[in-house]
C-alpha positions, 0 to 999 in steps of 0.5 A: 594799204591802209586807207583814211578813217571815215566819219562813224555817223550812219551805218553806211559810213561804218569803217574805213573809206574803201576803195572800189571791189571791197564790202561795206560794212553794211554788205559784210553785215548782211553776209554775217546775218545771212551765214547765222541764220543758215545755222553756220554760226559755229563757223564764223571768224571775224578779221580786219586784216584780210578784207579783199584778200580771197577776191584777188584784191591787195589787203585792206586792213582793219583794226581788229578794234574796229570789229570789236567796238564797231562791227558787232555792235552794228551786227547786234543792232541788226539782229545778231544775238549775244549768244551768237556774238560769243559764239563768233568772237569767242568760241569759234577762234578757241576752238580753231586754236585749240590743239587736239591730239589725233585720235588713236587709230587701230593697228590693221591686221 
């Protein structure tokens, strides 16, 4: 399900119009910054295609361009460092998607 585009005149209206129950960009911003502050920047992956699914709501797709062009710049205005942005947008997805061979297990005697 897709929702109509909203005006981008302020942080409170960033993103697409959303039905009740979905987090706004402001709420997502607070969540991401809280996770970074708690030392979890190395575990964050941003996506635009499954908002609400974890809460049992129908999918609410935002284009990934919204994440990169609107949401992350907004995060930076709210205090996200360039280093953490790099980690979240580049390093974490690369680490998640890198295929690694399983460590060798010693033979059991």
